[in-house]
C-alpha positions as CSV (number, residue, x, y, z in Angstrom):
1,M,11.9,-11.9,17.7
2,N,10.1,-8.8,17.0
3,P,7.1,-8.9,14.7
4,D,7.3,-7.0,11.6
5,R,5.1,-3.7,12.6
6,S,4.6,-2.7,8.9
7,K,2.3,-5.6,8.3
8,V,-0.2,-4.2,11.1
9,A,-2.5,-2.7,8.3
10,E,-2.9,-6.3,7.3
11,L,-3.8,-8.0,10.6
12,P,-6.2,-11.0,10.3
13,T,-9.6,-11.3,12.0
14,E,-10.2,-14.1,13.9
15,L,-13.1,-15.4,16.3
16,F,-12.0,-17.6,19.2
17,G,-15.1,-19.6,21.0
18,Q,-13.1,-20.0,24.1
19,Q,-10.5,-18.5,26.3
20,K,-8.4,-21.3,25.8
21,D,-8.5,-21.3,22.0
22,W,-7.3,-17.7,21.8
23,T,-4.4,-18.4,24.6
24,A,-3.5,-21.5,22.6
25,W,-3.1,-19.1,19.5
26,L,-1.3,-16.6,21.5
27,K,1.2,-19.5,22.7
28,K,2.1,-20.5,19.0
29,N,2.0,-17.0,17.6
30,H,3.0,-14.1,20.2
31,G,6.5,-14.0,19.1
32,K,5.7,-14.0,15.2
33,S,2.7,-12.3,14.7
34,P,2.4,-8.4,14.4
35,G,-1.1,-8.7,15.7
36,I,-4.8,-9.8,15.2
37,W,-8.4,-8.4,15.1
38,L,-10.5,-10.5,17.5
39,R,-14.4,-11.1,16.7
40,L,-15.9,-10.6,20.3
41,A,-19.5,-11.6,20.4
42,K,-22.2,-9.2,21.6
43,K,-24.8,-10.3,24.1
44,N,-27.4,-12.1,21.9
45,A,-24.7,-13.2,19.1
46,E,-25.6,-16.6,17.6
47,Q,-22.0,-17.9,18.2
48,A,-20.3,-17.1,21.4
49,S,-16.8,-16.1,21.7
50,V,-14.2,-15.4,24.2
51,S,-15.1,-12.3,26.4
52,Y,-12.9,-9.0,26.0
53,Q,-11.7,-9.5,29.8
54,E,-10.5,-13.1,29.1
55,A,-8.9,-11.8,25.6
56,L,-7.0,-9.1,27.8
57,E,-5.9,-11.5,30.5
58,S,-4.4,-13.9,28.0
59,A,-3.0,-11.0,25.9
60,L,-1.3,-9.9,29.0
61,C,0.1,-13.3,29.9
62,Y,2.1,-13.3,26.5
63,G,3.4,-9.7,26.5
64,W,0.4,-8.3,24.3
65,I,-1.9,-5.5,24.7
66,D,-5.4,-4.7,23.5
67,G,-5.7,-1.5,21.1
68,L,-8.6,0.0,18.8
69,K,-11.9,-1.2,19.0
70,R,-14.4,-1.2,16.1
71,A,-17.6,-2.0,15.3
72,E,-18.4,-5.1,13.0
73,D,-22.2,-6.0,12.7
74,A,-25.2,-6.5,15.0
75,D,-23.7,-9.7,16.6
76,Y,-19.6,-8.8,16.9
77,W,-17.5,-6.2,17.4
78,L,-13.6,-6.1,16.9
79,Q,-11.1,-5.6,19.0
80,K,-7.2,-5.2,18.0
81,F,-4.5,-7.0,20.1
82,T,-0.9,-6.4,19.4
83,P,2.6,-7.3,21.0
84,R,3.1,-4.6,23.7
85,S,5.8,-2.0,22.4
86,A,9.0,-1.0,24.1
87,R,7.5,2.4,25.1
88,S,3.9,1.4,25.6
89,I,2.8,2.8,28.8
90,W,0.8,0.7,31.4
91,S,-2.6,1.5,32.8
92,K,-3.0,0.8,36.6
93,I,-5.8,-1.8,35.7
94,N,-3.7,-3.9,33.4
95,R,-0.6,-3.4,36.2
96,D,-3.0,-4.8,38.6
97,K,-4.2,-7.7,36.2
98,A,-0.7,-8.8,35.6
99,L,0.3,-9.0,39.4
100,L,-2.7,-11.5,39.7
101,L,-1.8,-13.3,36.4
102,I,1.6,-13.8,38.2
103,E,0.5,-14.5,41.6
104,S,-1.9,-17.4,40.0
105,G,1.0,-18.8,38.1
106,R,-0.7,-18.0,34.6
107,M,1.9,-15.3,33.4
108,A,3.8,-16.8,30.5
109,P,7.7,-15.8,30.1
110,A,7.1,-13.3,27.4
111,G,4.3,-11.4,29.6
112,L,7.2,-11.7,32.6
113,K,9.6,-10.4,30.3
114,E,7.3,-7.5,29.5
115,V,6.6,-6.8,33.1
116,E,10.3,-6.8,33.9
117,R,10.9,-4.5,31.1
118,A,8.5,-2.0,32.2
119,K,9.8,-2.2,35.9
120,S,13.2,-1.5,34.7
121,D,12.6,1.5,32.6
122,G,9.8,3.3,34.9
123,R,6.9,2.6,32.9
124,W,5.8,0.1,35.7
125,D,5.5,2.9,38.4
126,A,4.2,5.5,36.1
127,A,1.2,3.2,35.1
128,Y,-1.8,5.8,34.7
129,D,-5.2,5.9,36.3
130,S,-8.4,4.8,34.4
131,A,-11.0,7.3,33.6
132,S,-13.0,6.5,36.5
133,K,-10.3,6.8,39.0
134,A,-8.4,9.9,37.7
135,T,-8.2,12.9,40.1
136,V,-7.3,16.5,39.6
137,P,-3.6,16.4,40.6
138,A,-2.6,19.1,43.3
139,D,-0.4,21.2,40.8
140,F,-3.0,21.1,38.2
141,Q,-5.5,22.0,40.7
142,A,-3.4,24.9,41.9
143,A,-3.2,26.3,38.3
144,L,-6.9,26.1,37.8
145,D,-7.4,27.9,41.3
146,A,-5.3,30.7,40.1
147,S,-7.3,31.1,36.9
148,P,-11.0,31.0,37.8
149,Q,-11.8,31.4,34.0
150,A,-9.9,28.0,33.4
151,R,-11.4,26.6,36.8
152,A,-15.2,27.6,35.8
153,F,-14.6,25.8,32.2
154,F,-13.0,22.9,33.4
155,T,-16.1,22.2,35.6
156,T,-18.1,22.2,32.6
157,L,-16.2,19.4,30.7
158,D,-17.8,16.0,30.2
159,S,-15.6,13.1,31.8
160,G,-13.8,12.4,28.2
161,N,-12.5,16.2,27.7
162,R,-11.7,16.1,31.7
163,Y,-9.6,12.7,31.3
164,A,-8.1,13.8,28.0
165,L,-6.5,16.7,30.0
166,L,-5.8,14.6,33.3
167,F,-4.3,11.5,31.2
168,R,-1.8,13.8,29.4
169,I,-0.8,15.5,32.6
170,Q,-0.3,12.1,34.5
171,T,1.4,10.5,31.5
172,A,4.2,13.5,31.0
173,K,7.7,12.0,31.7
174,K,9.5,14.9,32.5
175,A,8.7,17.5,35.4
176,E,9.3,20.4,32.5
177,T,7.0,18.7,30.2
178,R,4.1,18.4,32.8
179,A,4.6,21.9,34.0
180,K,4.2,23.1,30.3
181,R,1.2,20.6,29.8
182,I,-0.6,22.2,32.7
183,Q,0.2,26.0,31.8
184,D,-0.7,25.2,28.0
185,F,-4.2,23.4,29.3
186,T,-4.9,26.4,31.8
187,L,-4.9,28.7,28.7
188,M,-6.7,26.2,26.6
189,L,-9.3,26.2,29.3
190,E,-9.4,30.0,29.6
191,R,-10.3,30.1,25.7
192,H,-13.2,27.7,26.4
193,E,-11.4,24.9,24.3
194,K,-11.3,21.4,24.7
195,F,-10.1,18.4,23.1
196,H,-13.3,16.8,21.7
197,S,-16.2,18.5,20.5
């Protein structure tokens, strides 16, 4: 059953003290809820909560994924969790977490279904690198090497702007799209433009 995505703006906000509480909520609601904002405790909060990593593990078990993060107050921040959509791309980090959850027997049928769907449509093999592991692919490096001006500006980019380029190149689904992005990004760099100020 697919939850009504039109209600995502009206998501409830909840605090779960322990991973088992969040997991119990997911077990009951994963197939009918459009999502939830979790209140996650900061280090010195009066009331503890499930940790982000614990919340993510449980979400993956039920075919859900983390999304937006928002500040709340001095003690808590909000993390959005929703069912994974049919076109949702996988990070290599979450792919590896899912494999460990499967191996440990913790993955629920809903999570296994999302893994199998991703494997069957190619999203599993196309999982993207995290910002800390992303490297410049050979085809983009060749374009940078052919344009000293673009290469010089690329070396000045902060990690966020570098990753913005590398992520978009890595997640291109078609070879033509990838080639066009590399061409466009090279021209953008020649003009000393970047995604984030």
